C-alpha positions, 0 to 999 in steps of 0.5 A: 569586555573587562571594562564593561563587566567592572562594577562597584556599588555605590556604598563602595564608591562612597567609601572611597570618596569619603576617604579622600574628602577626609584626608583633606586637612582643611575641613572647609576645602572640598576641592576633592568633591568638586573635582570628582563631581565633574567625572560624570552624573554617576559620580556627582550623585555619589559626591552629593551623598558624602557632602555632610557639612554646608556653609551658608552665605547671604546668597545662599539663602534663595537656594536652600531648598535646591541645596537641601534636596541635592545634599541629603546627608548633611550633618552640619551647617556653618552660618559664620559668614552670614549677615542677616536676620539669622532668626528668620533663616533658622525658622526657615531651615527648621521646615526641612527634614534635616538630620543635623548633628552639628551647628556653627553660629559664630561672628554674630552680634548675639545668639538668635533666641527666637531662630533656635527655638524654632530650630529645635522644635523641628530639629531634635538631633544636635549634639554640637553647638558653636557660638564663639565671638559673639559681641553680646552674651546674655546669662539667659543664653545659657538657659535657652541652650539648655532648653532647646538642646538637651542632647548636646555633647559638645558646646563652645561658647568661646570669646564673647565680647560683652556680658549681659545680666552678669548677676544671673550667671549663677542660675544659668550655669546651674541649669546648663550643668544639670540639663545637658547630661550628656555634655562631654566638651566645653569651651568657655574662653574668656568667660569673665563671669566664671569663678570657682564656685560656678567651675565646681558646679559645672564639673560636678554636674557634668558627669560625662565631661571629658574636655574643658577649655578655660582660658582667660577666665580671670576669676578662677584660682589654683584652688578652685581649679584643683577642687573642680578637677578632683570631682571629674577624674574622667577628664581627658583635655585640660586647657588653662591660662594666665589669669588675675588669680592664677598667674602661677601654677602651684605644686598643690594644683599638680596634686589634683592631677593625680585624680585625672587617670585618662588625661591625654591633653594638658595645655597651659598658656602664659603661666609661670611654672617651675622646674619642680612643678614639671618634675612632679607632673612627670611622676604623675604622667608616667601612668597617663597616656599624655598625647598632647603638651602645650607650654606656650608662652610659659615662663619660670621653667628651664631645659631641666624641667621639660627634659624630665617631663618628656623623659617620662612621657614618651607618647607625645604627638603634639608638642608646643614650646613656643617662646621657651628662650632657653631652647637651643639646637642641642636641647632639641637634639637631646629631647628628640630621643623621647619624641618618636611619636611626634606628629606636630611641634611648635617652636616658634619664638625660640630664637636661638634655634637654627636650621640644625633643629629642624634637621634633627626634628626631620631625622628623629621624628619619622612621623612628624607632619607639621613644624612651626619655627617662626621667630627663630635664627634659621639660616644663621651660620648655615655657611659655617655649618655646611658640612652638617647641611650635607646630613639632612634627611628626607622627611616624606611625612612632613606636610606643613612648615611654618618659617614666618619671620626668619630674616636670616633665611636665604634662597639656598636654605630654602631650596635645601628645605624643599628637597628634605620635604617633597610632600609639603602642602602648606608653606608660610614664608611670610616676612622672609625678606631674603628669599628670591623669586627664582628659589619660590620656583625651585620650591614649587618644582620639588614640592608639587603638592603645595596648596597653600603658600604665604609670601606676604611681606617677602619683597622680592616676590611680591607680585607672586602673592 
């Protein structure tokens, strides 16, 4: 009788299924929805309603009509794996009534100009466009994007291989920056033509810009970056890297950060920085809501510099100190006192770190969900430190653990780590030569939620790959 009277409206089921699907950390993995759709026709219809993205492959094309009829709430299409006439396919898709907001056209030879024009005439709701890893990028592509999608808020044109008509990029950037008045995020990684003048123009014209990724843009200078930043105080996220004219980050650059009063994500890759610079930035970040800090492969700074910075910025949730060769277990223990909100950390290639650093992170960072400690000394001296090994705590929040290329890691240590992190979903043990088949069985027994296990190069368990 109770079962007969139990009823939930579809809206409630949709909220439940959307929550379950959103909790899946792999945005392209819809296993949860697939499983639920098998329960009943009712659940099938509901899962269809909460399917918002679709990856298009070559075999998909004949079934587009059925797929679009089935998934009526699609907002995102991904053509990354499609190999064929993309112009014709986009023209075909434009005939369907779709409220798409996001389009991904990556790993293609070039931007399908005719297809995008046909697409944009019928589908005018697009706010996000990704065209990364193109073999050929033409300056006229910037004009095309500005013409077809004036409502864009997010644009990713990263990692093009070749540039055509480079003399016309000045006009292209000007058209793009003046036309996309709603642009909030842009990724121009590896755009070799981008110089100080174009960067200034971009930041000046895009008044709503919040996130800029400018990695490997070989013609911009420290002075050019500083000048552009002063024009865009609303910036929340900034990513920079080593290039021909900006191998060092100077104190003059840090002065320009004062204007960025909302900066929450700051990424520096392969740059030479100093303790003096980090100390200077620390005083600036006292009043900023910094949540993400990346100093990946940076040189020139020491423990003192990062200590000053983290002492003043205690709300860091994502920290990347890859290749900070001065880092040892004691450094991690001291810095962890300032990292109570930490969610993810990358300490790969910090070769002096051992299992003791892992224990400290598990104990001092209760909310941490991802740890990367590849190419470290995990496993070294673990017998000598057996007493400290007994002090480990269980951290049920950790979901991802990357321990690749730790040649000293032994089976007994691995089993202990599995006991520490019972809710692991991702475990990378690639090229950890000294772990046994039995230890993998023990790990899977203790961590029953593991979905991704990388054993590449683990000779003793090769047949399990």
